[in-house]
Legacy VTK file of the C-alpha trace (Angstrom):
# vtk DataFile Version 3.0
C-alpha trace
ASCII
DATASET POLYDATA
POINTS 206 float
24.221 -107.155 -81.054
27.201 -104.889 -80.861
26.045 -103.012 -83.875
22.570 -102.521 -82.322
24.100 -101.052 -79.143
26.164 -98.699 -81.150
23.082 -97.547 -83.016
21.238 -96.781 -79.698
23.992 -94.716 -78.101
22.985 -91.320 -79.711
19.449 -91.818 -78.405
20.724 -92.120 -74.860
22.707 -88.941 -75.207
19.636 -87.092 -76.458
17.605 -88.189 -73.421
20.308 -87.051 -71.023
20.453 -83.659 -72.730
16.699 -83.363 -72.490
16.806 -84.129 -68.728
19.459 -81.503 -68.116
17.458 -78.947 -70.057
14.347 -79.762 -68.033
16.322 -79.439 -64.790
17.594 -76.074 -65.894
14.049 -74.911 -66.518
13.081 -76.007 -63.014
16.039 -74.120 -61.523
15.057 -71.019 -63.465
11.469 -71.374 -62.315
12.661 -71.815 -58.763
14.751 -68.645 -59.024
11.791 -66.766 -60.453
9.633 -68.028 -57.584
12.284 -66.905 -55.078
12.347 -63.492 -56.685
8.565 -63.326 -56.561
8.515 -64.486 -52.940
11.142 -61.891 -52.084
9.009 -59.211 -53.685
5.985 -60.454 -51.766
8.009 -60.454 -48.574
9.111 -56.881 -49.192
5.528 -55.904 -49.907
4.316 -57.615 -46.741
7.027 -55.933 -44.696
6.060 -52.585 -46.211
2.417 -53.192 -45.365
3.491 -54.203 -41.868
5.417 -50.969 -41.424
2.477 -48.963 -42.729
0.103 -50.759 -40.347
2.493 -50.156 -37.452
2.695 -46.457 -38.403
-1.085 -46.265 -38.581
-1.375 -47.952 -35.209
1.150 -45.532 -33.718
-0.684 -42.528 -35.150
-4.005 -43.874 -33.885
-2.524 -44.222 -30.404
-1.117 -40.706 -30.738
-4.535 -39.448 -31.809
-6.288 -41.131 -28.903
-3.747 -39.825 -26.403
-3.884 -36.299 -27.827
-7.673 -36.367 -27.958
-7.968 -37.468 -24.324
-5.394 -34.872 -23.251
-7.075 -31.979 -25.047
-10.570 -32.983 -23.922
-9.367 -32.955 -20.325
-7.539 -29.631 -20.724
-10.429 -27.907 -22.478
-12.906 -29.234 -19.923
-10.842 -27.836 -17.054
-10.222 -24.580 -18.923
-13.940 -24.090 -19.576
-14.701 -24.541 -15.883
-12.049 -21.957 -15.005
-13.289 -19.539 -17.685
-16.891 -19.902 -16.560
-15.851 -19.184 -12.972
-13.832 -16.169 -14.048
-16.648 -14.939 -16.287
-19.026 -15.209 -13.337
-16.612 -13.253 -11.129
-16.134 -10.632 -13.838
-19.887 -10.327 -14.357
-20.422 -9.970 -10.622
-17.642 -7.373 -10.422
-19.146 -5.515 -13.384
-22.530 -5.390 -11.678
-20.872 -4.021 -8.531
-19.057 -1.375 -10.569
-22.287 -0.371 -12.311
-24.055 -0.039 -8.962
-21.160 2.015 -7.552
-21.147 4.182 -10.679
-24.862 4.931 -10.363
-24.483 5.733 -6.659
-21.517 8.019 -7.312
-23.466 9.866 -10.026
-26.387 10.400 -7.648
-24.175 11.699 -4.825
-22.238 13.902 -7.231
-25.465 15.475 -8.500
-26.635 16.111 -4.938
-23.327 17.648 -3.866
-22.988 19.783 -6.978
-26.521 21.058 -6.421
-25.531 22.476 -3.012
-25.412 26.246 -3.448
-25.535 28.262 -0.218
-26.172 31.406 -2.251
-29.696 30.127 -2.905
-30.451 29.344 0.724
-33.101 31.137 2.698
-31.304 33.495 5.057
-33.943 32.828 7.709
-33.251 29.080 7.728
-29.480 28.890 7.269
-28.962 26.391 10.087
-31.392 23.883 8.593
-29.955 24.279 5.096
-26.410 23.892 6.441
-27.294 20.739 8.375
-28.918 19.268 5.286
-25.888 20.057 3.155
-23.430 18.652 5.700
-25.539 15.499 5.988
-25.402 15.054 2.204
-21.628 15.459 2.243
-21.250 12.974 5.107
-23.463 10.447 3.312
-21.420 10.854 0.145
-18.158 10.414 2.057
-19.449 7.273 3.788
-20.623 5.827 0.465
-17.258 6.615 -1.122
-15.369 4.854 1.675
-17.648 1.821 1.518
-17.396 1.576 -2.279
-13.639 2.128 -2.128
-13.286 -0.907 0.143
-15.434 -3.020 -2.198
-13.607 -1.994 -5.374
-10.126 -2.342 -3.874
-10.908 -5.706 -2.232
-9.677 -7.901 -5.110
-7.433 -5.370 -6.863
-3.658 -5.705 -6.834
-3.323 -1.945 -6.418
-5.750 0.588 -4.998
-8.188 1.714 -7.657
-9.755 4.405 -5.472
-7.142 6.072 -3.302
-8.059 7.577 0.028
-7.105 11.236 0.221
-5.658 12.613 3.452
-8.646 14.905 3.961
-11.213 12.125 3.428
-11.347 11.393 7.154
-12.073 15.036 7.980
-14.892 17.310 6.952
-13.600 17.332 3.355
-13.243 20.119 0.817
-16.954 20.298 0.081
-17.816 20.687 3.760
-15.254 23.449 4.132
-16.721 25.169 1.109
-20.198 24.930 2.614
-18.954 26.323 5.908
-17.183 29.194 4.133
-20.364 30.039 2.254
-22.316 29.880 5.499
-19.913 32.322 7.161
-20.219 34.554 4.126
-23.989 34.651 4.421
-23.781 35.035 8.180
-21.654 38.127 7.702
-24.095 39.482 5.134
-27.017 38.790 7.428
-25.263 40.486 10.308
-24.480 43.481 8.137
-28.182 43.821 7.265
-29.583 43.211 10.731
-26.992 45.077 12.794
-28.333 48.555 11.915
-31.837 47.410 12.806
-30.613 46.098 16.138
-28.835 49.349 16.893
-31.906 51.349 15.876
-34.063 49.196 18.112
-31.720 49.724 21.056
-31.786 53.472 20.502
-35.586 53.515 20.339
-35.821 51.509 23.549
-33.365 53.886 25.232
-35.336 56.941 24.136
-38.609 55.415 25.222
-37.077 54.493 28.595
-35.825 58.002 29.081
-39.184 59.487 28.174
-41.134 57.200 30.452
-38.516 57.535 33.191
-38.715 61.343 33.093
-42.414 61.247 33.761
LINES 1 207
206 0 1 2 3 4 5 6 7 8 9 10 11 12 13 14 15 16 17 18 19 20 21 22 23 24 25 26 27 28 29 30 31 32 33 34 35 36 37 38 39 40 41 42 43 44 45 46 47 48 49 50 51 52 53 54 55 56 57 58 59 60 61 62 63 64 65 66 67 68 69 70 71 72 73 74 75 76 77 78 79 80 81 82 83 84 85 86 87 88 89 90 91 92 93 94 95 96 97 98 99 100 101 102 103 104 105 106 107 108 109 110 111 112 113 114 115 116 117 118 119 120 121 122 123 124 125 126 127 128 129 130 131 132 133 134 135 136 137 138 139 140 141 142 143 144 145 146 147 148 149 150 151 152 153 154 155 156 157 158 159 160 161 162 163 164 165 166 167 168 169 170 171 172 173 174 175 176 177 178 179 180 181 182 183 184 185 186 187 188 189 190 191 192 193 194 195 196 197 198 199 200 201 202 203 204 205
């Protein structure tokens, strides 16, 4: 029996060595699994960070989109209102421009040298009326144009409240023609007076 036990002892040692080797393989596999799990964990954490970044950027996009939509909507309303005001102002300026051109043509056409000497009073009244109408239109348009301006676009001259340069020019021309008319008619008047005096003397002598 003792000899049989001695013969079996190497077999037992071989089995123990085989168990230790198997355990070592399991430990190595476990370490490999831990390494793989760690890699998976790192990958999952990376994906988590990427998803969080995407979520943050999506929130940023939504916030920025809402903000810009609101700002552009308000800005468009303001621009449309300003465009309407500018268009209205432009129409007013065009109307004023046309009126000024018409009055300027009328005033520049006034030439007392072409007036009929027999109807100077009527021609003068017509010319003065045209000047007064032009002055009134200028004052009215000046108030309209300067209403919304920061500085006066059309400045009122000191002589705008008086007869004005054009009226003075018309009056000077009228006096000129009056003098000419007097110079022509005065000899006729004197001749007429002399004829009447002679005729009176003749008839009185009889």
